[in-house]
N, C-alpha and C positions, 0 to 999 in steps of 0.2 A: 199432259202432263210431266211437269217436270222432274227432270232428276240431277239430284241435289249434289252440288261439288264434292266426291268424297274429301274426306280429313288427311291430317297426313299421315295418320296410321293407316287408312285404308292403301294410300300411295306409299305404303313402306314395303310392303311384300313385293310390288313390281323389279326393287333396286335386287332384293334378293334373289327376284331368281334368272334376272340378268347376269348377275355376280356367279350363279352355280354355272351355268350356261358358260361366262367368257372362262372360269379359271379351271373348268373339268374337261374331259375327250365326248361328252354329255350335248346329243343338241337339242332347244329348243324345238318342240313340237314334230322330235322326231323318235327320239329314247328320253326325254325331261321336259313332264307335261306340271305342269299350275294348276291346282286346284280342283280337277278332274284328269282322269284318263280314260282317253275315247277308246270305247269296246274292241277297235283294230290296235288297235299302242301293238309296239312289239313285244314277244314275249322278255325280253331285256329290255328293261327301263326304268325310272324313277321318277315319282311324282311326290310333289311338294303340295304342303297343303297348311293353309294356315288355321291356328290351333285358336283354342279360347286363354283369358288370364290373359291376356293384354291389359296392361296399367300404362295410363297417359299420366305425362306429367307436364299438360301443354305447356302451362304456364309457364316451365322450365325449359320449354321445346324437344323434353326427355321419354321415350318413351321404353317399356321392357314390352315384348312381344313374344309368344312363340310357337313356331315352326316345327310341322313334322316330316319330316325325308320317307319316305315307301319305297322300297327298290325290292326290283322283282328279274326274277332269274329261272332260265330252263330246269340250273341243280345250283342245291345252296353254293356253293365256291360263286358261281357269276353273281346269285342277287346276293350273294356278302363282301364280293368283289365291290359291287356297286353303289352298297352302302358306308363300306368304305374310301370310296374314293368320295363320296362327300364328305363324306363325316372329315377326313384329311384337308378339307376346304373348308369346313368350315368350326367346327372346335376351335378353342382356344384362339380366333381372329381377333385382334385389338387392333385397335385403334386406325381401320382400314374405311377411306370415305368409298360409299358405295355406286355405281353409274350413275350417273344423271340423267335421269328419261323424262319425255314430253312433259310429265306434269311441275315441272322447274323446282319438283324439292331434294336439296343436298341432305343424304343423311352419313352420318361417319357412325360405323361400332364402335364403343365402347372396347363390348364384350360377346363374344360369344363362346357358348357351352354347349354342351351335350351331358343332362347328370348321367346319362350309362351311355357303354360303347350300346352298337347297331346290334339288334337286338333279334332274336329266330321269330317270326309268327308262323312259320307254317306253312300249308300251303292254301295254294286257292284254289277256287271248284275244278278247275281246267288242269292241278296237279303242277302249277309252280311256282318255285318257292318264293317267297315273300322274308324281307329286313323290316326294319325302324328303328325309324332313331327322333327323338326329339328335340329339339335347342332352343336354347333362350337367347335373346339375345337382348342388350342395352344400348342401345342407341339417343344420338341427339339429335336434331335439326340443324345447317346449317345454316 
C-alpha cells in the first residue's frame, strides 16, 4: 500500500507545534503533545489538536485552519496558567514565518485569533483541571 503525499494543509500543523515548542517553556513530547496525549503524560501538560473547519484556498496558496489547545494541571491555576501561556503566544500573532520542517513547505501566519479567552472545561477522570481554547489561523504558503 502506498501512503499518499500529505497535502499542504496536513503539513501546516507540524510547524505550529514547533512554534509553540520554541516560544514557550513547554517541551515537545514531555509536556507538549500534538494530536494525542499519552496515558502516562504528566499532570501538567498541554495538548494541541487539529479541528474541523479548515478552508483551503490552494489555488491562492492560502488556508484557514482551526487548532484546539487543551491544558491540564493538578490545580485550577496550574491548568489556567498553561492555557494562558499558549494563548499569549498564539492569539494576535500576525506576519509570523513558521519554522520550516523537513516537508519543505514554508508558511506565514497572516493572523491568528482565539474567539474567546481560555475556558474552564472542568475536571478529567482523575480530578485534574482542564482549560481549552480554540484558535483560527489564516496563513499563506510561501
